[in-house]
C-alpha positions in Angstrom: 0.0 0.0 0.0 2.8 2.4 0.8 4.4 1.9 -2.7 1.0 2.4 -4.4 0.5 5.6 -2.3 3.8 7.0 -3.5 3.1 6.2 -7.1 -0.3 7.9 -6.8 1.3 11.0 -5.3 3.8 11.2 -8.2 0.8 11.7 -10.6 1.9 8.8 -12.8 -1.7 7.7 -13.4 -4.7 6.1 -11.7 -4.3 3.9 -8.6 -6.9 1.7 -7.0 -6.4 2.3 -3.3 -8.6 2.3 -0.2 -9.4 5.9 0.7 -7.9 5.4 4.2 -4.5 4.8 2.7 -4.4 8.2 1.1 -6.6 10.1 3.6 -4.2 12.9 4.1 -3.6 13.4 0.4 -7.4 13.5 -0.3 -8.0 16.0 2.5 -5.2 18.3 1.3 -6.3 18.1 -2.3 -3.0 16.5 -3.5 -5.1 13.5 -4.8 -8.7 13.4 -6.1 -11.0 10.4 -5.8 -12.0 9.6 -9.4 -14.6 6.9 -8.7 -15.6 4.2 -6.2 -15.4 0.5 -6.7 -18.0 -0.9 -4.2 -17.6 -4.6 -5.3 -13.9 -4.8 -4.4 -12.6 -5.9 -1.0 -9.4 -7.1 0.4 -8.8 -9.5 3.3 -5.9 -9.0 5.8 -4.5 -11.7 8.0 -2.4 -11.5 11.1 0.1 -14.1 12.3 0.4 -14.2 16.0 2.8 -16.2 18.2 2.2 -17.4 21.7 3.5 -14.9 24.1 5.2 -15.4 27.4 3.0 -12.7 29.0 -0.2 -12.7 26.9 -2.4 -9.6 26.8 -5.8 -10.7 28.5 -7.7 -8.2 26.3 -6.6 -9.9 23.1 -7.6 -13.4 24.0 -11.4 -12.9 23.3 -10.7 -11.0 20.1 -8.3 -13.6 18.7 -10.7 -16.4 19.8 -13.6 -14.7 18.0 -11.6 -14.2 14.8 -10.4 -17.8 14.8 -14.0 -19.0 14.9 -14.8 -16.8 11.9 -12.0 -18.4 9.9 -13.2 -22.0 10.6 
């Protein structure tokens, strides 16, 4: 996403990016949103390792997300 953001800022052409990635550029007017693509989505995954001192607040969140993947 960072590389796409830099290419978009250099005014090389069009870039398909989530608005949150270029939020500052859109607000300042450096970039302009040409169109929206409502049918496109992207999935992100996180890899976690067992920690020596686990955060008790993350346990329910990770457990819920693991159930959604099954």
